[in-house]
PDB file of the backbone (N, CA, C, O) and the ligand in Angstrom, with CONECT records:
HET     ZN  A 101       1
ATOM      1  N   MET A   1     -38.505   0.185  32.198  1.00  0.00           N
ATOM      2  CA  MET A   1     -37.246  -0.536  32.353  1.00  0.00           C
ATOM      3  C   MET A   1     -36.589  -0.230  33.682  1.00  0.00           C
ATOM      4  O   MET A   1     -36.570   0.915  34.133  1.00  0.00           O
ATOM      5  N   VAL A   2     -36.060  -1.251  34.293  1.00  0.00           N
ATOM      6  CA  VAL A   2     -35.238  -1.032  35.512  1.00  0.00           C
ATOM      7  C   VAL A   2     -33.896  -0.483  35.092  1.00  0.00           C
ATOM      8  O   VAL A   2     -33.279  -0.990  34.155  1.00  0.00           O
ATOM      9  N   ASP A   3     -33.448   0.528  35.760  1.00  0.00           N
ATOM     10  CA  ASP A   3     -32.170   1.169  35.464  1.00  0.00           C
ATOM     11  C   ASP A   3     -31.020   0.174  35.440  1.00  0.00           C
ATOM     12  O   ASP A   3     -30.839  -0.601  36.379  1.00  0.00           O
ATOM     13  N   GLU A   4     -30.241   0.201  34.358  1.00  0.00           N
ATOM     14  CA  GLU A   4     -29.141  -0.762  34.244  1.00  0.00           C
ATOM     15  C   GLU A   4     -28.108  -0.593  35.339  1.00  0.00           C
ATOM     16  O   GLU A   4     -27.554  -1.571  35.841  1.00  0.00           O
ATOM     17  N   PHE A   5     -27.853   0.648  35.706  1.00  0.00           N
ATOM     18  CA  PHE A   5     -26.872   0.878  36.750  1.00  0.00           C
ATOM     19  C   PHE A   5     -27.378   0.295  38.077  1.00  0.00           C
ATOM     20  O   PHE A   5     -26.644  -0.346  38.829  1.00  0.00           O
ATOM     21  N   LEU A   6     -28.646   0.546  38.321  1.00  0.00           N
ATOM     22  CA  LEU A   6     -29.250   0.024  39.567  1.00  0.00           C
ATOM     23  C   LEU A   6     -29.112  -1.498  39.593  1.00  0.00           C
ATOM     24  O   LEU A   6     -28.741  -2.093  40.605  1.00  0.00           O
ATOM     25  N   LEU A   7     -29.419  -2.098  38.459  1.00  0.00           N
ATOM     26  CA  LEU A   7     -29.340  -3.579  38.390  1.00  0.00           C
ATOM     27  C   LEU A   7     -27.904  -4.040  38.664  1.00  0.00           C
ATOM     28  O   LEU A   7     -27.693  -5.074  39.298  1.00  0.00           O
ATOM     29  N   SER A   8     -26.944  -3.289  38.195  1.00  0.00           N
ATOM     30  CA  SER A   8     -25.545  -3.709  38.358  1.00  0.00           C
ATOM     31  C   SER A   8     -25.054  -3.612  39.795  1.00  0.00           C
ATOM     32  O   SER A   8     -24.127  -4.317  40.194  1.00  0.00           O
ATOM     33  N   VAL A   9     -25.677  -2.739  40.563  1.00  0.00           N
ATOM     34  CA  VAL A   9     -25.217  -2.547  41.954  1.00  0.00           C
ATOM     35  C   VAL A   9     -26.117  -3.221  42.987  1.00  0.00           C
ATOM     36  O   VAL A   9     -25.734  -3.367  44.147  1.00  0.00           O
ATOM     37  N   LEU A  10     -27.300  -3.628  42.569  1.00  0.00           N
ATOM     38  CA  LEU A  10     -28.185  -4.295  43.554  1.00  0.00           C
ATOM     39  C   LEU A  10     -27.640  -5.646  43.933  1.00  0.00           C
ATOM     40  O   LEU A  10     -27.127  -6.383  43.090  1.00  0.00           O
ATOM     41  N   ARG A  11     -27.750  -5.966  45.192  1.00  0.00           N
ATOM     42  CA  ARG A  11     -27.366  -7.274  45.650  1.00  0.00           C
ATOM     43  C   ARG A  11     -28.419  -7.814  46.561  1.00  0.00           C
ATOM     44  O   ARG A  11     -29.173  -7.064  47.180  1.00  0.00           O
ATOM     45  N   CYS A  12     -28.471  -9.118  46.643  1.00  0.00           N
ATOM     46  CA  CYS A  12     -29.388  -9.789  47.573  1.00  0.00           C
ATOM     47  C   CYS A  12     -29.048  -9.319  49.003  1.00  0.00           C
ATOM     48  O   CYS A  12     -27.885  -9.361  49.402  1.00  0.00           O
ATOM     49  N   PRO A  13     -30.041  -8.882  49.760  1.00  0.00           N
ATOM     50  CA  PRO A  13     -29.764  -8.435  51.150  1.00  0.00           C
ATOM     51  C   PRO A  13     -29.249  -9.570  52.016  1.00  0.00           C
ATOM     52  O   PRO A  13     -28.635  -9.325  53.055  1.00  0.00           O
ATOM     53  N   MET A  14     -29.485 -10.794  51.610  1.00  0.00           N
ATOM     54  CA  MET A  14     -29.027 -11.920  52.380  1.00  0.00           C
ATOM     55  C   MET A  14     -27.590 -12.285  52.049  1.00  0.00           C
ATOM     56  O   MET A  14     -26.951 -13.038  52.784  1.00  0.00           O
ATOM     57  N   ASN A  15     -27.080 -11.754  50.946  1.00  0.00           N
ATOM     58  CA  ASN A  15     -25.753 -12.114  50.462  1.00  0.00           C
ATOM     59  C   ASN A  15     -25.121 -10.914  49.772  1.00  0.00           C
ATOM     60  O   ASN A  15     -24.846 -10.956  48.573  1.00  0.00           O
ATOM     61  N   PRO A  16     -24.885  -9.822  50.543  1.00  0.00           N
ATOM     62  CA  PRO A  16     -24.448  -8.576  49.927  1.00  0.00           C
ATOM     63  C   PRO A  16     -23.128  -8.697  49.165  1.00  0.00           C
ATOM     64  O   PRO A  16     -22.843  -7.895  48.275  1.00  0.00           O
ATOM     65  N   GLY A  17     -22.343  -9.681  49.511  1.00  0.00           N
ATOM     66  CA  GLY A  17     -21.044  -9.840  48.847  1.00  0.00           C
ATOM     67  C   GLY A  17     -21.154 -10.741  47.608  1.00  0.00           C
ATOM     68  O   GLY A  17     -20.149 -11.031  46.959  1.00  0.00           O
ATOM     69  N   GLY A  18     -22.348 -11.172  47.291  1.00  0.00           N
ATOM     70  CA  GLY A  18     -22.537 -12.131  46.216  1.00  0.00           C
ATOM     71  C   GLY A  18     -22.605 -11.477  44.852  1.00  0.00           C
ATOM     72  O   GLY A  18     -22.379 -10.273  44.729  1.00  0.00           O
ATOM     73  N   PRO A  19     -22.917 -12.262  43.816  1.00  0.00           N
ATOM     74  CA  PRO A  19     -22.950 -11.755  42.469  1.00  0.00           C
ATOM     75  C   PRO A  19     -24.176 -10.893  42.212  1.00  0.00           C
ATOM     76  O   PRO A  19     -25.116 -10.901  43.006  1.00  0.00           O
ATOM     77  N   ALA A  20     -24.176 -10.149  41.109  1.00  0.00           N
ATOM     78  CA  ALA A  20     -25.330  -9.308  40.739  1.00  0.00           C
ATOM     79  C   ALA A  20     -26.555 -10.192  40.527  1.00  0.00           C
ATOM     80  O   ALA A  20     -26.451 -11.373  40.197  1.00  0.00           O
ATOM     81  N   LEU A  21     -27.703  -9.583  40.727  1.00  0.00           N
ATOM     82  CA  LEU A  21     -28.975 -10.258  40.543  1.00  0.00           C
ATOM     83  C   LEU A  21     -29.278 -10.355  39.049  1.00  0.00           C
ATOM     84  O   LEU A  21     -28.836  -9.513  38.266  1.00  0.00           O
ATOM     85  N   VAL A  22     -30.012 -11.353  38.666  1.00  0.00           N
ATOM     86  CA  VAL A  22     -30.351 -11.546  37.250  1.00  0.00           C
ATOM     87  C   VAL A  22     -31.813 -11.181  37.059  1.00  0.00           C
ATOM     88  O   VAL A  22     -32.686 -11.659  37.783  1.00  0.00           O
ATOM     89  N   LYS A  23     -32.067 -10.325  36.071  1.00  0.00           N
ATOM     90  CA  LYS A  23     -33.422  -9.914  35.785  1.00  0.00           C
ATOM     91  C   LYS A  23     -34.113 -10.957  34.907  1.00  0.00           C
ATOM     92  O   LYS A  23     -33.570 -11.361  33.879  1.00  0.00           O
ATOM     93  N   GLU A  24     -35.271 -11.380  35.297  1.00  0.00           N
ATOM     94  CA  GLU A  24     -36.046 -12.306  34.526  1.00  0.00           C
ATOM     95  C   GLU A  24     -37.469 -11.946  34.563  1.00  0.00           C
ATOM     96  O   GLU A  24     -38.130 -12.153  35.581  1.00  0.00           O
ATOM     97  N   GLY A  25     -37.998 -11.397  33.465  1.00  0.00           N
ATOM     98  CA  GLY A  25     -39.378 -10.894  33.457  1.00  0.00           C
ATOM     99  C   GLY A  25     -39.548  -9.769  34.451  1.00  0.00           C
ATOM    100  O   GLY A  25     -38.850  -8.757  34.387  1.00  0.00           O
ATOM    101  N   ASN A  26     -40.472  -9.949  35.364  1.00  0.00           N
ATOM    102  CA  ASN A  26     -40.716  -8.912  36.375  1.00  0.00           C
ATOM    103  C   ASN A  26     -40.105  -9.273  37.718  1.00  0.00           C
ATOM    104  O   ASN A  26     -40.603  -8.870  38.769  1.00  0.00           O
ATOM    105  N   GLU A  27     -39.012 -10.045  37.672  1.00  0.00           N
ATOM    106  CA  GLU A  27     -38.367 -10.461  38.890  1.00  0.00           C
ATOM    107  C   GLU A  27     -36.860 -10.322  38.785  1.00  0.00           C
ATOM    108  O   GLU A  27     -36.285 -10.407  37.700  1.00  0.00           O
ATOM    109  N   LEU A  28     -36.235 -10.109  39.920  1.00  0.00           N
ATOM    110  CA  LEU A  28     -34.784 -10.163  40.023  1.00  0.00           C
ATOM    111  C   LEU A  28     -34.459 -11.439  40.811  1.00  0.00           C
ATOM    112  O   LEU A  28     -34.993 -11.674  41.895  1.00  0.00           O
ATOM    113  N   ILE A  29     -33.576 -12.247  40.238  1.00  0.00           N
ATOM    114  CA  ILE A  29     -33.310 -13.559  40.877  1.00  0.00           C
ATOM    115  C   ILE A  29     -31.875 -13.600  41.391  1.00  0.00           C
ATOM    116  O   ILE A  29     -30.929 -13.277  40.671  1.00  0.00           O
ATOM    117  N   CYS A  30     -31.738 -13.994  42.622  1.00  0.00           N
ATOM    118  CA  CYS A  30     -30.438 -14.148  43.218  1.00  0.00           C
ATOM    119  C   CYS A  30     -29.913 -15.535  42.958  1.00  0.00           C
ATOM    120  O   CYS A  30     -30.690 -16.452  42.693  1.00  0.00           O
ATOM    121  N   GLY A  31     -28.613 -15.706  43.029  1.00  0.00           N
ATOM    122  CA  GLY A  31     -28.044 -17.041  42.882  1.00  0.00           C
ATOM    123  C   GLY A  31     -28.517 -18.012  43.906  1.00  0.00           C
ATOM    124  O   GLY A  31     -28.450 -19.220  43.675  1.00  0.00           O
ATOM    125  N   CYS A  32     -29.004 -17.537  45.053  1.00  0.00           N
ATOM    126  CA  CYS A  32     -29.486 -18.406  46.085  1.00  0.00           C
ATOM    127  C   CYS A  32     -30.930 -18.816  45.818  1.00  0.00           C
ATOM    128  O   CYS A  32     -31.493 -19.618  46.563  1.00  0.00           O
ATOM    129  N   GLY A  33     -31.539 -18.269  44.755  1.00  0.00           N
ATOM    130  CA  GLY A  33     -32.895 -18.689  44.390  1.00  0.00           C
ATOM    131  C   GLY A  33     -33.989 -17.754  44.806  1.00  0.00           C
ATOM    132  O   GLY A  33     -35.133 -17.921  44.382  1.00  0.00           O
ATOM    133  N   VAL A  34     -33.676 -16.762  45.634  1.00  0.00           N
ATOM    134  CA  VAL A  34     -34.690 -15.784  46.028  1.00  0.00           C
ATOM    135  C   VAL A  34     -35.058 -14.924  44.862  1.00  0.00           C
ATOM    136  O   VAL A  34     -34.203 -14.508  44.080  1.00  0.00           O
ATOM    137  N   ARG A  35     -36.386 -14.647  44.743  1.00  0.00           N
ATOM    138  CA  ARG A  35     -36.883 -13.825  43.625  1.00  0.00           C
ATOM    139  C   ARG A  35     -37.538 -12.566  44.201  1.00  0.00           C
ATOM    140  O   ARG A  35     -38.465 -12.627  45.009  1.00  0.00           O
ATOM    141  N   PHE A  36     -37.020 -11.440  43.755  1.00  0.00           N
ATOM    142  CA  PHE A  36     -37.546 -10.144  44.188  1.00  0.00           C
ATOM    143  C   PHE A  36     -38.435  -9.604  43.073  1.00  0.00           C
ATOM    144  O   PHE A  36     -38.027  -9.551  41.913  1.00  0.00           O
ATOM    145  N   ALA A  37     -39.647  -9.205  43.432  1.00  0.00           N
ATOM    146  CA  ALA A  37     -40.583  -8.667  42.439  1.00  0.00           C
ATOM    147  C   ALA A  37     -40.152  -7.274  42.022  1.00  0.00           C
ATOM    148  O   ALA A  37     -39.618  -6.515  42.831  1.00  0.00           O
ATOM    149  N   ILE A  38     -40.380  -6.936  40.764  1.00  0.00           N
ATOM    150  CA  ILE A  38     -40.164  -5.579  40.245  1.00  0.00           C
ATOM    151  C   ILE A  38     -41.557  -4.956  40.078  1.00  0.00           C
ATOM    152  O   ILE A  38     -42.361  -5.412  39.264  1.00  0.00           O
ATOM    153  N   VAL A  39     -41.817  -3.934  40.844  1.00  0.00           N
ATOM    154  CA  VAL A  39     -43.113  -3.257  40.818  1.00  0.00           C
ATOM    155  C   VAL A  39     -42.946  -1.846  40.308  1.00  0.00           C
ATOM    156  O   VAL A  39     -42.224  -1.043  40.899  1.00  0.00           O
ATOM    157  N   ASP A  40     -43.611  -1.546  39.216  1.00  0.00           N
ATOM    158  CA  ASP A  40     -43.500  -0.180  38.600  1.00  0.00           C
ATOM    159  C   ASP A  40     -42.042   0.178  38.365  1.00  0.00           C
ATOM    160  O   ASP A  40     -41.606   1.287  38.674  1.00  0.00           O
ATOM    161  N   ASP A  41     -41.297  -0.766  37.817  1.00  0.00           N
ATOM    162  CA  ASP A  41     -39.861  -0.595  37.496  1.00  0.00           C
ATOM    163  C   ASP A  41     -38.979  -0.424  38.710  1.00  0.00           C
ATOM    164  O   ASP A  41     -37.803  -0.086  38.573  1.00  0.00           O
ATOM    165  N   ILE A  42     -39.511  -0.646  39.880  1.00  0.00           N
ATOM    166  CA  ILE A  42     -38.676  -0.561  41.090  1.00  0.00           C
ATOM    167  C   ILE A  42     -38.592  -1.903  41.780  1.00  0.00           C
ATOM    168  O   ILE A  42     -39.602  -2.444  42.229  1.00  0.00           O
ATOM    169  N   PRO A  43     -37.385  -2.443  41.864  1.00  0.00           N
ATOM    170  CA  PRO A  43     -37.258  -3.746  42.505  1.00  0.00           C
ATOM    171  C   PRO A  43     -37.603  -3.658  43.993  1.00  0.00           C
ATOM    172  O   PRO A  43     -37.138  -2.762  44.697  1.00  0.00           O
ATOM    173  N   ASN A  44     -38.400  -4.570  44.446  1.00  0.00           N
ATOM    174  CA  ASN A  44     -38.740  -4.637  45.874  1.00  0.00           C
ATOM    175  C   ASN A  44     -37.711  -5.559  46.541  1.00  0.00           C
ATOM    176  O   ASN A  44     -37.798  -6.783  46.450  1.00  0.00           O
ATOM    177  N   MET A  45     -36.754  -4.948  47.200  1.00  0.00           N
ATOM    178  CA  MET A  45     -35.642  -5.715  47.739  1.00  0.00           C
ATOM    179  C   MET A  45     -35.872  -6.184  49.191  1.00  0.00           C
ATOM    180  O   MET A  45     -34.948  -6.637  49.867  1.00  0.00           O
ATOM    181  N   LEU A  46     -37.093  -6.064  49.633  1.00  0.00           N
ATOM    182  CA  LEU A  46     -37.362  -6.559  51.009  1.00  0.00           C
ATOM    183  C   LEU A  46     -37.369  -8.064  51.023  1.00  0.00           C
ATOM    184  O   LEU A  46     -38.166  -8.712  50.346  1.00  0.00           O
ATOM    185  N   ILE A  47     -36.470  -8.601  51.803  1.00  0.00           N
ATOM    186  CA  ILE A  47     -36.373 -10.093  51.842  1.00  0.00           C
ATOM    187  C   ILE A  47     -37.633 -10.679  52.421  1.00  0.00           C
ATOM    188  O   ILE A  47     -37.989 -11.817  52.114  1.00  0.00           O
ATOM    189  N   GLU A  48     -38.324  -9.908  53.267  1.00  0.00           N
ATOM    190  CA  GLU A  48     -39.575 -10.447  53.838  1.00  0.00           C
ATOM    191  C   GLU A  48     -40.652 -10.628  52.803  1.00  0.00           C
ATOM    192  O   GLU A  48     -41.559 -11.441  52.977  1.00  0.00           O
ATOM    193  N   GLU A  49     -40.556  -9.854  51.692  1.00  0.00           N
ATOM    194  CA  GLU A  49     -41.581  -9.931  50.666  1.00  0.00           C
ATOM    195  C   GLU A  49     -41.122 -10.670  49.416  1.00  0.00           C
ATOM    196  O   GLU A  49     -41.875 -10.803  48.452  1.00  0.00           O
ATOM    197  N   ALA A  50     -39.892 -11.147  49.438  1.00  0.00           N
ATOM    198  CA  ALA A  50     -39.359 -11.862  48.285  1.00  0.00           C
ATOM    199  C   ALA A  50     -39.881 -13.289  48.281  1.00  0.00           C
ATOM    200  O   ALA A  50     -40.291 -13.823  49.312  1.00  0.00           O
ATOM    201  N   LYS A  51     -39.858 -13.892  47.104  1.00  0.00           N
ATOM    202  CA  LYS A  51     -40.280 -15.308  47.023  1.00  0.00           C
ATOM    203  C   LYS A  51     -39.067 -16.189  47.261  1.00  0.00           C
ATOM    204  O   LYS A  51     -38.015 -16.023  46.644  1.00  0.00           O
ATOM    205  N   LEU A  52     -39.246 -17.116  48.160  1.00  0.00           N
ATOM    206  CA  LEU A  52     -38.129 -18.056  48.455  1.00  0.00           C
ATOM    207  C   LEU A  52     -38.160 -19.201  47.460  1.00  0.00           C
ATOM    208  O   LEU A  52     -39.218 -19.536  46.928  1.00  0.00           O
ATOM    209  N   PRO A  53     -36.994 -19.810  47.203  1.00  0.00           N
ATOM    210  CA  PRO A  53     -36.959 -20.933  46.299  1.00  0.00           C
ATOM    211  C   PRO A  53     -37.805 -22.097  46.814  1.00  0.00           C
ATOM    212  O   PRO A  53     -38.037 -22.225  48.016  1.00  0.00           O
ATOM    213  N   GLU A  54     -38.262 -22.943  45.888  1.00  0.00           N
ATOM    214  CA  GLU A  54     -39.079 -24.097  46.289  1.00  0.00           C
ATOM    215  C   GLU A  54     -38.331 -24.954  47.282  1.00  0.00           C
ATOM    216  O   GLU A  54     -37.133 -25.199  47.140  1.00  0.00           O
ATOM    217  N   GLY A  55     -39.053 -25.407  48.291  1.00  0.00           N
ATOM    218  CA  GLY A  55     -38.463 -26.281  49.310  1.00  0.00           C
ATOM    219  C   GLY A  55     -37.739 -25.489  50.392  1.00  0.00           C
ATOM    220  O   GLY A  55     -37.204 -26.068  51.336  1.00  0.00           O
ATOM    221  N   CYS A  56     -37.723 -24.172  50.255  1.00  0.00           N
ATOM    222  CA  CYS A  56     -37.082 -23.369  51.270  1.00  0.00           C
ATOM    223  C   CYS A  56     -38.133 -22.668  52.132  1.00  0.00           C
ATOM    224  O   CYS A  56     -38.842 -21.783  51.652  1.00  0.00           O
ATOM    225  N   GLY A  57     -38.230 -23.052  53.370  1.00  0.00           N
ATOM    226  CA  GLY A  57     -39.253 -22.571  54.222  1.00  0.00           C
ATOM    227  C   GLY A  57     -39.004 -21.253  54.890  1.00  0.00           C
ATOM    228  O   GLY A  57     -39.951 -20.588  55.310  1.00  0.00           O
ATOM    229  N   SER A  58     -37.772 -20.857  55.001  1.00  0.00           N
ATOM    230  CA  SER A  58     -37.468 -19.603  55.647  1.00  0.00           C
ATOM    231  C   SER A  58     -36.160 -19.073  55.144  1.00  0.00           C
ATOM    232  O   SER A  58     -35.361 -19.807  54.562  1.00  0.00           O
ATOM    233  N   ILE A  59     -35.935 -17.787  55.367  1.00  0.00           N
ATOM    234  CA  ILE A  59     -34.697 -17.175  54.833  1.00  0.00           C
ATOM    235  C   ILE A  59     -33.455 -17.803  55.476  1.00  0.00           C
ATOM    236  O   ILE A  59     -32.358 -17.747  54.919  1.00  0.00           O
ATOM    237  N   ASN A  60     -33.646 -18.395  56.647  1.00  0.00           N
ATOM    238  CA  ASN A  60     -32.502 -19.054  57.316  1.00  0.00           C
ATOM    239  C   ASN A  60     -32.035 -20.307  56.572  1.00  0.00           C
ATOM    240  O   ASN A  60     -30.921 -20.788  56.778  1.00  0.00           O
ATOM    241  N   GLU A  61     -32.930 -20.836  55.683  1.00  0.00           N
ATOM    242  CA  GLU A  61     -32.591 -22.064  54.961  1.00  0.00           C
ATOM    243  C   GLU A  61     -32.012 -21.814  53.576  1.00  0.00           C
ATOM    244  O   GLU A  61     -31.700 -22.745  52.833  1.00  0.00           O
ATOM    245  N   LEU A  62     -31.874 -20.513  53.247  1.00  0.00           N
ATOM    246  CA  LEU A  62     -31.294 -20.206  51.911  1.00  0.00           C
ATOM    247  C   LEU A  62     -29.868 -20.737  51.814  1.00  0.00           C
ATOM    248  O   LEU A  62     -29.138 -20.778  52.805  1.00  0.00           O
ATOM    249  N   PRO A  63     -29.483 -21.144  50.604  1.00  0.00           N
ATOM    250  CA  PRO A  63     -28.137 -21.657  50.398  1.00  0.00           C
ATOM    251  C   PRO A  63     -27.058 -20.664  50.836  1.00  0.00           C
ATOM    252  O   PRO A  63     -26.015 -21.048  51.365  1.00  0.00           O
ATOM    253  N   CYS A  64     -27.341 -19.352  50.595  1.00  0.00           N
ATOM    254  CA  CYS A  64     -26.312 -18.352  50.953  1.00  0.00           C
ATOM    255  C   CYS A  64     -26.227 -18.168  52.464  1.00  0.00           C
ATOM    256  O   CYS A  64     -25.265 -17.593  52.972  1.00  0.00           O
ATOM    257  N   GLN A  65     -27.238 -18.660  53.180  1.00  0.00           N
ATOM    258  CA  GLN A  65     -27.244 -18.518  54.633  1.00  0.00           C
ATOM    259  C   GLN A  65     -26.785 -19.817  55.340  1.00  0.00           C
ATOM    260  O   GLN A  65     -26.433 -19.808  56.520  1.00  0.00           O
ATOM    261  N   ALA A  66     -26.801 -20.911  54.592  1.00  0.00           N
ATOM    262  CA  ALA A  66     -26.509 -22.209  55.198  1.00  0.00           C
ATOM    263  C   ALA A  66     -25.163 -22.228  55.874  1.00  0.00           C
ATOM    264  O   ALA A  66     -25.031 -22.677  57.013  1.00  0.00           O
ATOM    265  N   GLY A  67     -24.141 -21.728  55.152  1.00  0.00           N
ATOM    266  CA  GLY A  67     -22.800 -21.721  55.714  1.00  0.00           C
ATOM    267  C   GLY A  67     -22.676 -20.818  56.929  1.00  0.00           C
ATOM    268  O   GLY A  67     -22.053 -21.172  57.929  1.00  0.00           O
ATOM    269  N   ALA A  68     -23.283 -19.645  56.820  1.00  0.00           N
ATOM    270  CA  ALA A  68     -23.125 -18.644  57.857  1.00  0.00           C
ATOM    271  C   ALA A  68     -23.870 -18.984  59.133  1.00  0.00           C
ATOM    272  O   ALA A  68     -23.412 -18.649  60.226  1.00  0.00           O
ATOM    273  N   SER A  69     -25.018 -19.649  59.009  1.00  0.00           N
ATOM    274  CA  SER A  69     -25.844 -19.809  60.191  1.00  0.00           C
ATOM    275  C   SER A  69     -26.051 -21.280  60.570  1.00  0.00           C
ATOM    276  O   SER A  69     -26.843 -21.572  61.466  1.00  0.00           O
ATOM    277  N   ALA A  70     -25.371 -22.190  59.923  1.00  0.00           N
ATOM    278  CA  ALA A  70     -25.599 -23.625  60.151  1.00  0.00           C
ATOM    279  C   ALA A  70     -25.353 -23.954  61.633  1.00  0.00           C
ATOM    280  O   ALA A  70     -26.089 -24.735  62.235  1.00  0.00           O
ATOM    281  N   SER A  71     -24.319 -23.354  62.200  1.00  0.00           N
ATOM    282  CA  SER A  71     -23.912 -23.707  63.550  1.00  0.00           C
ATOM    283  C   SER A  71     -24.810 -23.110  64.610  1.00  0.00           C
ATOM    284  O   SER A  71     -24.800 -23.565  65.754  1.00  0.00           O
ATOM    285  N   LYS A  72     -25.599 -22.083  64.248  1.00  0.00           N
ATOM    286  CA  LYS A  72     -26.399 -21.447  65.292  1.00  0.00           C
ATOM    287  C   LYS A  72     -27.899 -21.572  65.088  1.00  0.00           C
ATOM    288  O   LYS A  72     -28.671 -21.059  65.898  1.00  0.00           O
ATOM    289  N   SER A  73     -28.334 -22.244  64.021  1.00  0.00           N
ATOM    290  CA  SER A  73     -29.777 -22.323  63.777  1.00  0.00           C
ATOM    291  C   SER A  73     -30.260 -23.764  63.531  1.00  0.00           C
ATOM    292  O   SER A  73     -31.166 -24.001  62.731  1.00  0.00           O
ATOM    293  N   ARG A  74     -29.636 -24.714  64.234  1.00  0.00           N
ATOM    294  CA  ARG A  74     -29.999 -26.098  64.031  1.00  0.00           C
ATOM    295  C   ARG A  74     -31.426 -26.347  64.510  1.00  0.00           C
ATOM    296  O   ARG A  74     -32.093 -27.260  64.024  1.00  0.00           O
ATOM    297  N   SER A  75     -31.893 -25.549  65.451  1.00  0.00           N
ATOM    298  CA  SER A  75     -33.167 -25.822  66.086  1.00  0.00           C
ATOM    299  C   SER A  75     -34.357 -25.644  65.116  1.00  0.00           C
ATOM    300  O   SER A  75     -35.414 -26.241  65.322  1.00  0.00           O
ATOM    301  N   ASP A  76     -34.184 -24.823  64.061  1.00  0.00           N
ATOM    302  CA  ASP A  76     -35.353 -24.624  63.185  1.00  0.00           C
ATOM    303  C   ASP A  76     -35.239 -25.390  61.896  1.00  0.00           C
ATOM    304  O   ASP A  76     -35.921 -25.054  60.928  1.00  0.00           O
ATOM    305  N   GLN A  77     -34.393 -26.423  61.842  1.00  0.00           N
ATOM    306  CA  GLN A  77     -34.369 -27.257  60.682  1.00  0.00           C
ATOM    307  C   GLN A  77     -35.503 -28.260  60.715  1.00  0.00           C
ATOM    308  O   GLN A  77     -35.907 -28.724  61.782  1.00  0.00           O
ATOM    309  N   ALA A  78     -36.019 -28.594  59.528  1.00  0.00           N
ATOM    310  CA  ALA A  78     -37.116 -29.576  59.462  1.00  0.00           C
ATOM    311  C   ALA A  78     -36.600 -30.947  59.863  1.00  0.00           C
ATOM    312  O   ALA A  78     -35.441 -31.277  59.612  1.00  0.00           O
ATOM    313  N   PRO A  79     -37.447 -31.736  60.478  1.00  0.00           N
ATOM    314  CA  PRO A  79     -37.035 -33.094  60.892  1.00  0.00           C
ATOM    315  C   PRO A  79     -36.765 -33.992  59.702  1.00  0.00           C
ATOM    316  O   PRO A  79     -36.412 -35.158  59.877  1.00  0.00           O
TER     317      PRO A  79
HETATM  318 ZN    ZN A 101     -29.462 -14.383  47.859  1.00  0.00          ZN2+
END
């Protein structure tokens, strides 16, 4: 089991001020749709190794990043 206290304090590295992550099976899911794998009861919080939501090609396209980086990352948006 993943430690309950750990679960309560863990936050998505892309949205540290956001809500707590939700545990679902062997994954922790952020409100922005990113899924962090839990390996040997230890959540892997590396955003580089997390699964992005469907249709999201890069971490810059995450909903929690859209507001923060919309003005400076227009160049990498899909046509
Ligand atoms: Zn997030």
